[in-house]
N, C-alpha and C positions, 0 to 999 in steps of 0.2 A: 857817671858814677863808677862804672867798671874801670875806666881808664885811670881815674884817680886812685882807686883801690889797688890797681896793678903796679903803681909806682913804688919802688922800694925807697921811701923817704917821705919828706914833708911836701905838701902841695899848698900853695897859697892862692886864694881866690879873692878877687875884689869884684863886688857886684852890687846890684840894687837890692834893697832889703827884702822885697817881695820874692825875688828869686832865691835869696839865701834862706828864707823861711821854708820854702818848698824843699830846698836842698837838705836842710836839717831834718825835715820830716822823712824824706826819702832815705837819708842816711840811717835813720832809726828803723827803717822798714815799715813806716806808716804811709798812709795814703797822702798824696800831695795836698789835699784839702786840710790836713792836720796842721799844715804850716801856719794857719791863722792863729794858732795857740802860741807861737813863738814870736813874741814881740821883739823888735829891734829899734834901738835909738840911732840917730844919725851919727856916723863916724864911730860906731861901736866896734869892738873886737869880739870875735867868737872863735872857738876851736872845737873841731870835731875830732874824735879819736876812738880809742877802744878801752874797754874795761880791763879785761885780762888777756884777750887774744883777738885775732881778726874776726872771730865769729860773734863778738860782743861789742858792736858799735855803741858809742856813748857821746854825749855832749860834755866836753871837758871844761869849757868856758862859754858863757853866753851873755851878750849885751854888755860887755865891760866898757865903761865910759870914764874911768878914773883919769885917763890920759887927756881927756878933753877939758879945756879951761872953762870955768863957769862964767 
């Protein structure tokens, strides 16, 4: 997490949903077990970012699936 935050720009991560749920929890400063509350669909898009500044991590987009055909 510290390596991603240290990059001056965007970071792209492709991974398994279970890992990404833990990543989101950690990003928000929550315990890894809180990842169970962040459900993800197959092939969904999500974006982590900041509210106002680097001290305010936020989820900007979560489980977006409009790009996936029905």
